[in-house]
N, C-alpha and C positions, 0 to 999 in steps of 0.2 A: 741271549743276544741283547745288547743294550739298545734302548730306544730313547728318543727324546720324550720328556714327560708331557702327557696330554692332560693331566689333572693338576690343579693347584692344590697345595697343602695349606690348611689354615690351623692356627693354634687357638683353640677356644678360650673363653674367659676362665680364669681359675675359679673353680666352684667351691673350694674349701677356704677356710679362714686362716691366712698366713700372717706372719709378721711383716712389717714394712721392709725389714732387711731381707727377708726371704723373697718378697716380690721383686725388690730391686736387683738382687743377685740373679734371680731366674730370668728376668727380661734382659739383663746384660748378656747372658749366655744366648738367649733366644735371638738376639740381633744377628748372630752369626750362623743360625740354623737355616737349612734350605726350606723355609716356609715362606709363602708369598703374602699371607694374610695373618694378622694377629688381632684377636679380640681382647679388649681390656675392660675392666670395670667389675663392680660388685653386682652380680645378677641374682643373688640368693637372699641376703638378709640386710636390711637397712641398719641394723644395730652394729654391724661390722664397720666401725668408724675410723680404723687406723689410716685408711687411704681416703683422701678427699678427691673430689672431681679434678681439682688442679693437679693433684699428684698423678692421677691417671693420664691427664693431658700432657704432663711433662714427660712421662714414660713414652707416651704416644709420639711425641715430637722426636724423641731420640730414635725410636724404631723407624719412623718415617725417613729420617736421615740415613738409615741403614737400608733403605729401599723397600720397607714393608708397607703394605696397605693396612692401615689401622682402622679398626671399627670399635666403637664404644658400646658395650652391651648394657641394656637397661635391666632394671629389676623385674623379676618375673611375677612376683606377688606384691601388689600395692595395697597397703593396709591403713594408711593414714594420710591426713592432709600434708604432714611433713614429708612423707614419701612422694606425694604429688609435686611439692615444691622442688624437691631434689630432682625429680624426673624432668620437670620443665627446664631446669638449668642444664641437665645433661643433653636434652634434645636441642637446646639452643646453644650448644657449645661453640658453634661457628667454625670448627676446624675439621672434625672427623664425622664420617657417616655413623649412624646409630643403628644397632640391632634392636628392633622392637620385639620385646618378649611378652607384652600384654597389650590389651586394647587401649589402655591409657596412653602408652607411648605411640601406638598406631594413630590414635586420634590427633595427638599433638603434632606429630610429624607430617601427617597428610594434610592437616589444616594449614600448616605453615608452608606447604609445598616442598618439603624437604625429602630427598631420596633416603631410602632406608633398606636394611636387610631384615627379612622376616624370620624370626627365630622359630625353632621347632614347637615351642609352646603355643604358637598361634594355630596349630593343627590344620595345616593345609593338605587336604586329601583329594581334591578334585580340580579340574580346570576352571570351573566356575569361581571358586574361592580364590584361586591363583590369579584369575583375570581381574577380580575386584581389587586384589592387592596391587597388581601391576598398574591399574589405573590410578591407584592412590599414591604411587611413587616407588613401589618396591623394585629394587635392583637385583636382589638375589634372595632365595628362600631355602630354608633348611627343611628337609623331609622329616616328618615325625619319626622318632627313634624306633617305633615298633613297626614301621612300614617294611614289608618284605621286598626282596629284589623283584619278584614277579609283579607285585602291585606297583612298585615305582617304575618299572619298565613300561607298564601300560599307561601310567599317568604321564610320563615324559612323552610318550608317543602321542597321547591325546592333546597335550599342550602344544606339541609341534604342529599338529593338524590345525589347531585353532590359532596359530601364529603367536603363541606365548613363548618367547625365547629368553625369559629371565633365567639365569643360571641356577642350578640346583646344587645344594651342599648336603653331604651325608655325614652323619656322626659315625666315625669309623674306629675310634680308639678311646677307651676310658670307661669309667663307671657311668652307666646310662642314667640320665636324669629322668625319673619316672613320675614324681608327684611333689606338690608343695602344700603346706598346711599352715593355718594361722597359729598352730601350736609348735613349740620348739621341742623336738624329741630329745636332743642332746641335753638341754637344760633339765628336762623332765627326768632323764636318766640320773642326773646329779641332784635331783630333788630341789631344784631351784625354779622360781617363777621366771617366765619369759622376759619380763621387763627388768629383772635383776639377775640375769643369767651369769654375770661375771665373765662372760665371753669364754665359757668352758669349751666351746667348739674349737678354739684355737689350740687346745691340747691335742686335737686329732687332725693333723695336717692332711690326712687322707680319709677322714670320716671315721665313724664309729661302727664297727661291724655288728650286724644283727644276725644271730645264728638261730637255726631251728633246733628242735629237741634232738635231732640227729647230728648236731654240730656242723650243719652245712651253712655257709655264709649265704643268706637269702637276700638281704638288703644291706645297704650302707647308709647310716643316718648322718646327715650333714646339716645340723640345725633344723630349720623348717623344711628342708628338702630331703626326699627319699631317693636314693640312687640304687642301682643294681648292686648286688653283692659281688658278682663277677665283673671282670673288666672286658668289655667288648674289644675284639681285635679282628679287623676285617682286612688285614694286609693281603691275604691271599685272594681277595675279591676285587682288588684294585683294577685289574685288567678288564673284568666284567663291567665295572662301573664306568670306565672310559668308553667301552663299546656301547653302553646304554645311553650315554650322553650326560652323565654326572660331571659337573664342572669342578667341584671343590670337595676335598676330603678333609673332615674336621678331626683334629686330635685334641682330646681334652687333657689339660696339664695335670701331671702327677708330680709329687715332690722328689721322686728318685728316678734316675736313669732316663729322663725325658729326651736327652740328646740322642740316646740310642734308639728310642722309639721313633723319633723324627727321621733319623738316618735309615731305619728299616723301611719306613713308608716311602722315603725318597727312592730307595733302591727298588721297592716294589713297583712304583709308577714308571720306573725306567726299564722294567723287565729284568732286573738283576737279582731278584729274590730267589735264593736257592730252593729247589723243590722240597728238600729235606729239612728246611729251616723250621725249628720248633716254634710253636705258636706263641708261647709265653715269652714276654720280653722282660718282665719283672716278676717278683714273687707275688703272684695273685692268681686266683682261678680266672679262667677266661671263658668267654661265651661268644656265640654268633647266631643264636637261635632265631631271633626276630628276622634277620636277613634271609633266612631260609624258610620262613613261614612256620616256624616251630616255637615252642615256649622260649621266651627270651633268655632264660638261664642255660639253655642247651648249648653244648659244644659239639658241633657236627664233625669236627676233625678228630674227635676221640674215637678209637675203635669200638664197635658195638659188641656188647657181651663181656 
């Protein structure tokens, strides 16, 4: 039975290094997708310079004209004074809300009295920290990607008890962002120094798979970022999220079949997802372990044995 959607869908920032042409084509298509919120910007590596802040703002204006709420994501790992200068410009963009992904962005935005979205890398695990962020100007927060349904249910209930009503967002689709490092793993793979990497990560529009000795895809290397090897897919948990009080479901962009991914989640939030619908949307291993309190790489929908 079809129902009106109670969750908003968001399109997270592109985590991989694409070409300007690929970004432009992707967001032209995204303007017509049934997502309410679109995150833009480079959140991984400051050496990815194809897109400047003005370029992201230009795309943001076009998406805003299509009725999307636009958020500019900040870099997660700040490593230099140049990174800080770029961060200040981003926080002071004057048009769009910023997603704070590290303490530098948080300090800049809160000191300026600007509202912000708290990214998952800020690690908000309890009502006390969420309360601090709310008083600093936080409008919405993303749950840590490893937080289980049980823990998030309890946290949302505690927040409601304490009068903290900032909406919660859950990372529901894509390779899970797990860690960041000052080293560039992709450059190292190609035996290049980080500061002369020749942008080899652009060769891998969906990251570089890292396999175990048993040939299992354990991680995905994305420059200085480590992602899960499997792709998280929580379509079948959407109704539970709505009942828990989750406000936004985040979908992380991938280079292929993203329109189908968005359509599937839109169907799920309307109660139109077929019970027999296969979990995989594209050619990739899938996982949902963290959500069920198990190792993140687990897929609880696979038959046991």
